DSSP file (Angstrom, degrees, kcal/mol; ACC not computed):
  #  RESIDUE AA STRUCTURE BP1 BP2  ACC     N-H-->O    O-->H-N    N-H-->O    O-->H-N    TCO  KAPPA ALPHA  PHI   PSI    X-CA   Y-CA   Z-CA
    1    1 A M              0   0    0      0, 0.0     2,-0.4     0, 0.0    47,-0.3   0.000 360.0 360.0 360.0 137.3    0.0    0.0    0.0
    2    2 A I        -     0   0    0     45,-0.1     2,-0.5     2,-0.0     0, 0.0  -0.734 360.0-143.9 -90.5 135.4    1.3    3.4   -0.9
    3    3 A R        -     0   0    0     -2,-0.4    44,-0.0     1,-0.1     4,-0.0  -0.848  17.2-173.4-102.2 130.4    1.2    6.0    1.8
    4    4 A D  S    S+     0   0    0     -2,-0.5    -1,-0.1     1,-0.2    -2,-0.0   0.840  79.9  26.5 -85.2 -37.0    0.5    9.7    1.0
    5    5 A K  S    S-     0   0    0      2,-0.0    -1,-0.2     0, 0.0     2,-0.1  -0.950  90.4-104.1-126.4 144.2    1.2   10.9    4.6
    6    6 A P        -     0   0    0      0, 0.0     4,-0.4     0, 0.0    -2,-0.0  -0.401  24.4-142.5 -61.8 143.6    3.4    9.4    7.4
    7    7 A L  S >> S+     0   0    0      1,-0.2     4,-1.6     2,-0.1     3,-1.0   0.846  86.0  76.8 -80.5 -34.8    1.3    7.7   10.1
    8    8 A Q  H 3> S+     0   0    0      1,-0.3     4,-3.0     2,-0.2     5,-0.3   0.854  89.7  55.2 -48.5 -46.7    3.4    8.8   13.1
    9    9 A P  H 3> S+     0   0    0      0, 0.0     4,-2.6     0, 0.0    -1,-0.3   0.900 107.3  51.1 -58.0 -36.8    2.0   12.4   13.2
   10   10 A F  H <> S+     0   0    0     -3,-1.0     4,-1.7    -4,-0.4    -2,-0.2   0.889 112.6  44.4 -65.9 -37.9   -1.6   11.0   13.4
   11   11 A V  H  X S+     0   0    0     -4,-1.6     4,-2.4     2,-0.2    -1,-0.2   0.901 114.9  49.6 -74.0 -40.2   -0.8    8.7   16.3
   12   12 A E  H  X S+     0   0    0     -4,-3.0     4,-2.4    -5,-0.2    -2,-0.2   0.913 110.6  50.8 -62.8 -40.0    1.3   11.5   18.1
   13   13 A R  H  X S+     0   0    0     -4,-2.6     4,-1.9    -5,-0.3    -1,-0.2   0.893 111.1  47.5 -67.0 -40.1   -1.7   13.9   17.6
   14   14 A A  H  X S+     0   0    0     -4,-1.7     4,-2.3    22,-0.2    -1,-0.2   0.894 111.4  51.4 -68.0 -39.1   -4.1   11.4   19.1
   15   15 A L  H  X S+     0   0    0     -4,-2.4     4,-2.4     2,-0.2    -2,-0.2   0.894 107.6  52.5 -67.3 -39.1   -1.8   10.8   22.0
   16   16 A A  H  X S+     0   0    0     -4,-2.4     4,-2.1     2,-0.2    -1,-0.2   0.898 110.0  48.4 -59.7 -41.9   -1.5   14.6   22.6
   17   17 A F  H  X S+     0   0    0     -4,-1.9     4,-2.2     2,-0.2    16,-0.3   0.886 109.9  52.7 -64.7 -38.8   -5.4   14.8   22.7
   18   18 A A  H  X S+     0   0    0     -4,-2.3     4,-1.7     2,-0.2    -2,-0.2   0.912 109.4  48.9 -64.0 -41.4   -5.4   11.8   25.1
   19   19 A H  H  X S+     0   0    0     -4,-2.4     4,-3.0     2,-0.2     5,-0.2   0.903 109.9  51.3 -60.0 -41.9   -3.0   13.6   27.4
   20   20 A A  H  X S+     0   0    0     -4,-2.1     4,-2.4     1,-0.2    -2,-0.2   0.903 109.4  49.7 -62.6 -41.1   -5.0   16.7   27.3
   21   21 A A  H  < S+     0   0    0     -4,-2.2    -1,-0.2     8,-0.3    -2,-0.2   0.824 113.2  48.4 -66.8 -32.9   -8.1   14.7   28.3
   22   22 A L  H  < S+     0   0    0     -4,-1.7    -2,-0.2    -5,-0.2    -1,-0.2   0.904 112.7  46.1 -71.1 -45.5   -6.1   13.2   31.1
   23   23 A D  H  < S+     0   0    0     -4,-3.0    -2,-0.2     1,-0.3    -3,-0.2   0.891 133.5  15.3 -66.5 -40.9   -4.8   16.5   32.4
   24   24 A E  S  < S-     0   0    0     -4,-2.4    -1,-0.3    -5,-0.2     5,-0.2  -0.701  84.8-153.0-138.4  83.9   -8.2   18.3   32.2
   25   25 A P        +     0   0    0      0, 0.0     2,-0.3     0, 0.0    -3,-0.1  -0.351  31.1 144.5 -62.4 131.3  -11.0   15.7   31.9
   26   26 A S     >  -     0   0    0     -2,-0.1     4,-2.2     1,-0.1     5,-0.2  -0.948  59.4-109.2-153.1 164.5  -14.1   16.9   30.2
   27   27 A D  H  > S+     0   0    0     -2,-0.3     4,-2.4     2,-0.2     5,-0.2   0.916 119.1  49.9 -62.6 -43.0  -16.7   15.4   27.9
   28   28 A D  H  > S+     0   0    0      2,-0.2     4,-2.3     1,-0.2     5,-0.2   0.956 112.9  44.6 -63.6 -52.6  -15.4   17.5   25.0
   29   29 A R  H  > S+     0   0    0      1,-0.2     4,-2.3     2,-0.2    -8,-0.3   0.882 114.4  49.2 -58.4 -40.6  -11.8   16.6   25.5
   30   30 A L  H  X S+     0   0    0     -4,-2.2     4,-2.8     2,-0.2    -1,-0.2   0.898 111.2  48.6 -67.1 -41.6  -12.5   13.0   26.0
   31   31 A A  H  X S+     0   0    0     -4,-2.4     4,-2.1     2,-0.2    -2,-0.2   0.870 112.4  49.1 -69.6 -34.4  -14.7   12.8   22.8
   32   32 A T  H  X S+     0   0    0     -4,-2.3     4,-2.4     2,-0.2     5,-0.2   0.915 112.2  49.0 -68.1 -41.9  -12.0   14.6   20.8
   33   33 A A  H  X S+     0   0    0     -4,-2.3     4,-2.5   -16,-0.3    -2,-0.2   0.926 112.4  48.0 -65.0 -43.3   -9.3   12.1   22.2
   34   34 A R  H  X S+     0   0    0     -4,-2.8     4,-2.5     1,-0.2    -1,-0.2   0.914 112.3  49.0 -65.0 -40.4  -11.5    9.1   21.3
   35   35 A S  H  X S+     0   0    0     -4,-2.1     4,-2.4     2,-0.2    -2,-0.2   0.931 113.7  44.8 -63.3 -46.6  -12.2   10.4   17.8
   36   36 A C  H  X S+     0   0    0     -4,-2.4     4,-2.8     1,-0.2   -22,-0.2   0.887 112.5  52.3 -65.6 -40.3   -8.6   11.0   17.0
   37   37 A A  H  X S+     0   0    0     -4,-2.5     4,-2.9    -5,-0.2     5,-0.2   0.909 109.0  50.3 -61.8 -42.6   -7.5    7.7   18.5
   38   38 A A  H  X S+     0   0    0     -4,-2.5     4,-2.1    -5,-0.2    -2,-0.2   0.934 112.5  47.2 -61.0 -45.2  -10.1    5.9   16.4
   39   39 A D  H  X S+     0   0    0     -4,-2.4     4,-1.8     2,-0.2    -2,-0.2   0.912 114.4  46.1 -63.1 -43.0   -8.8    7.7   13.3
   40   40 A A  H  X S+     0   0    0     -4,-2.8     4,-1.8     1,-0.2    -2,-0.2   0.914 113.6  48.2 -65.5 -39.4   -5.2    6.9   14.1
   41   41 A L  H  X S+     0   0    0     -4,-2.9     4,-1.7     1,-0.2    -1,-0.2   0.839 109.0  53.9 -73.9 -30.0   -5.8    3.3   14.9
   42   42 A E  H  X S+     0   0    0     -4,-2.1     4,-1.2    -5,-0.2    -1,-0.2   0.899 108.9  49.8 -67.3 -38.9   -7.9    2.8   11.7
   43   43 A R  H  X S+     0   0    0     -4,-1.8     4,-0.6     1,-0.2    -2,-0.2   0.870 106.8  55.4 -66.5 -34.9   -4.9    4.2    9.7
   44   44 A V  H >< S+     0   0    0     -4,-1.8     3,-0.9     1,-0.2    -1,-0.2   0.898 105.6  51.4 -63.5 -40.2   -2.6    1.8   11.5
   45   45 A R  H 3< S+     0   0    0     -4,-1.7    -1,-0.2     1,-0.2    -2,-0.2   0.804 108.4  53.3 -62.8 -31.3   -4.7   -1.2   10.5
   46   46 A M  H 3< S+     0   0    0     -4,-1.2    -1,-0.2    -3,-0.2     2,-0.2   0.588  99.0  74.7 -83.6 -11.7   -4.6   -0.1    6.8
   47   47 A L    <<  -     0   0    0     -3,-0.9     2,-0.4    -4,-0.6   -45,-0.1  -0.610  64.6-137.0-112.2 162.0   -0.8    0.3    6.3
   48   48 A E        -     0   0    0    -47,-0.3     2,-0.3    -2,-0.2    -2,-0.0  -0.873  29.2-163.0-108.6 147.6    2.3   -1.9    5.9
   49   49 A F        -     0   0    0     -2,-0.4     2,-0.2     4,-0.0     3,-0.0  -0.890  22.6-116.4-131.2 158.7    5.4   -0.9    7.8
   50   50 A T     >  -     0   0    0     -2,-0.3     4,-2.7     1,-0.1     5,-0.2  -0.453  46.8-102.3 -76.1 164.7    9.1   -1.5    7.9
   51   51 A L  H  > S+     0   0    0      1,-0.2     4,-2.3     2,-0.2     5,-0.2   0.909 123.1  49.2 -58.9 -42.2   10.3   -3.1   11.1
   52   52 A G  H  > S+     0   0    0      2,-0.2     4,-1.7     1,-0.2    -1,-0.2   0.892 112.4  46.6 -66.2 -39.2   11.6    0.2   12.4
   53   53 A E  H  > S+     0   0    0      2,-0.2     4,-2.7     1,-0.2     5,-0.2   0.910 110.6  53.6 -66.7 -43.4    8.4    2.0   11.7
   54   54 A A  H  X S+     0   0    0     -4,-2.7     4,-2.6     1,-0.2    -2,-0.2   0.915 107.2  50.8 -61.3 -44.9    6.3   -0.8   13.2
   55   55 A R  H  X S+     0   0    0     -4,-2.3     4,-2.0     2,-0.2    -1,-0.2   0.928 112.5  47.0 -57.9 -46.2    8.3   -0.6   16.5
   56   56 A Q  H  X S+     0   0    0     -4,-1.7     4,-2.5     2,-0.2    -2,-0.2   0.935 114.4  45.5 -60.7 -50.7    7.8    3.1   16.7
   57   57 A I  H  X S+     0   0    0     -4,-2.7     4,-3.1     1,-0.2     5,-0.2   0.882 110.0  54.3 -61.9 -40.2    4.1    2.9   16.0
   58   58 A V  H  X S+     0   0    0     -4,-2.6     4,-2.5    -5,-0.2    -1,-0.2   0.912 109.8  48.0 -64.2 -41.3    3.5    0.0   18.3
   59   59 A L  H  X S+     0   0    0     -4,-2.0     4,-2.3    -5,-0.2    -2,-0.2   0.958 115.1  45.4 -63.2 -48.8    5.2    2.1   21.2
   60   60 A L  H  X S+     0   0    0     -4,-2.5     4,-2.9     1,-0.2    -2,-0.2   0.912 113.1  48.5 -58.8 -44.6    3.0    5.1   20.4
   61   61 A V  H  X S+     0   0    0     -4,-3.1     4,-2.7     2,-0.2     5,-0.2   0.912 110.2  52.5 -66.7 -39.3   -0.2    3.1   20.0
   62   62 A T  H  X S+     0   0    0     -4,-2.5     4,-2.2    -5,-0.2    -1,-0.2   0.949 112.2  46.0 -55.9 -49.4    0.5    1.4   23.4
   63   63 A Q  H  X S+     0   0    0     -4,-2.3     4,-2.7    -5,-0.2     5,-0.3   0.908 111.1  52.9 -59.9 -43.7    1.0    4.7   25.0
   64   64 A L  H  X S+     0   0    0     -4,-2.9     4,-2.8     1,-0.2     5,-0.3   0.958 110.7  46.9 -59.6 -51.6   -2.2    6.1   23.3
   65   65 A R  H  X S+     0   0    0     -4,-2.7     4,-1.8     1,-0.2    -1,-0.2   0.891 113.5  47.3 -56.6 -44.1   -4.3    3.2   24.6
   66   66 A A  H  X S+     0   0    0     -4,-2.2     4,-2.3    -5,-0.2    -1,-0.2   0.926 114.6  45.4 -65.3 -48.0   -3.0    3.5   28.1
   67   67 A V  H  X S+     0   0    0     -4,-2.7     4,-2.6     1,-0.2    -2,-0.2   0.885 113.8  49.4 -68.5 -40.5   -3.4    7.2   28.4
   68   68 A L  H  X S+     0   0    0     -4,-2.8     4,-2.2    -5,-0.3    -1,-0.2   0.869 109.4  52.6 -66.8 -34.5   -6.9    7.1   26.9
   69   69 A S  H  X S+     0   0    0     -4,-1.8     4,-2.3    -5,-0.3    -2,-0.2   0.964 111.5  45.3 -64.9 -51.1   -7.9    4.4   29.2
   70   70 A V  H  X S+     0   0    0     -4,-2.3     4,-2.6     1,-0.2    -2,-0.2   0.915 112.1  52.3 -58.5 -43.2   -6.8    6.4   32.3
   71   71 A A  H  X S+     0   0    0     -4,-2.6     4,-2.4     1,-0.2    -1,-0.2   0.899 109.8  49.3 -60.0 -41.0   -8.5    9.6   30.9
   72   72 A E  H  X S+     0   0    0     -4,-2.2     4,-2.1     2,-0.2    -1,-0.2   0.897 110.9  50.2 -63.7 -41.0  -11.8    7.6   30.5
   73   73 A Q  H  X S+     0   0    0     -4,-2.3     4,-2.3     2,-0.2    -2,-0.2   0.916 112.7  46.1 -65.0 -44.0  -11.5    6.3   34.1
   74   74 A R  H  X S+     0   0    0     -4,-2.6     4,-2.3     2,-0.2    -2,-0.2   0.902 111.8  49.9 -64.1 -42.9  -10.9    9.7   35.5
   75   75 A A  H  X S+     0   0    0     -4,-2.4     4,-2.5     2,-0.2    -2,-0.2   0.880 109.7  53.4 -63.6 -38.4  -13.7   11.3   33.4
   76   76 A S  H  X S+     0   0    0     -4,-2.1     4,-2.6     2,-0.2    -2,-0.2   0.930 109.6  47.8 -63.1 -45.9  -16.0    8.5   34.7
   77   77 A R  H  X S+     0   0    0     -4,-2.3     4,-2.3     2,-0.2    -2,-0.2   0.910 110.9  49.9 -59.4 -42.8  -15.1    9.3   38.3
   78   78 A L  H  X S+     0   0    0     -4,-2.3     4,-2.5     2,-0.2    -2,-0.2   0.931 111.4  50.9 -62.0 -46.4  -15.7   13.0   37.8
   79   79 A Y  H  X S+     0   0    0     -4,-2.5     4,-2.2     1,-0.2    -2,-0.2   0.933 109.9  48.6 -53.6 -50.6  -19.1   12.2   36.3
   80   80 A Q  H  X S+     0   0    0     -4,-2.6     4,-1.3     1,-0.2    -1,-0.2   0.878 111.2  50.0 -64.0 -38.0  -20.0   10.0   39.2
   81   81 A R  H  X S+     0   0    0     -4,-2.3     4,-1.2     1,-0.2    -1,-0.2   0.914 109.3  52.6 -64.2 -41.7  -19.0   12.7   41.7
   82   82 A A  H >< S+     0   0    0     -4,-2.5     3,-0.5     1,-0.2    -2,-0.2   0.902 107.4  52.2 -63.2 -40.2  -21.0   15.3   39.9
   83   83 A Q  H 3< S+     0   0    0     -4,-2.2    -1,-0.2     1,-0.2    -2,-0.2   0.834 107.3  52.4 -65.4 -31.2  -24.1   13.0   40.0
   84   84 A L  H 3<        0   0    0     -4,-1.3    -1,-0.2     1,-0.2    -2,-0.2   0.741 360.0 360.0 -76.0 -22.5  -23.7   12.6   43.8
   85   85 A N    <<        0   0    0     -4,-1.2    -1,-0.2    -3,-0.5    -2,-0.2   0.419 360.0 360.0 -85.5 360.0  -23.6   16.4   44.4
């Protein structure tokens, strides 16, 4: 498959949004992080990589999934607290 644009910036952008959602949880930030992550992960599935590229992308995707998971957990806790008040 021929690539028009490098994949790494898409994954790095998604990771940045996930970190933003983690730092300041909100519905909007979490929705943006999820959307960017879905886009980046879909691009990952569609491409072929050299071994070096694959290693870098795997590290970034692993970080992305971990940060997004923690951001979702924090947002969930904040939502639960808001419901109790």
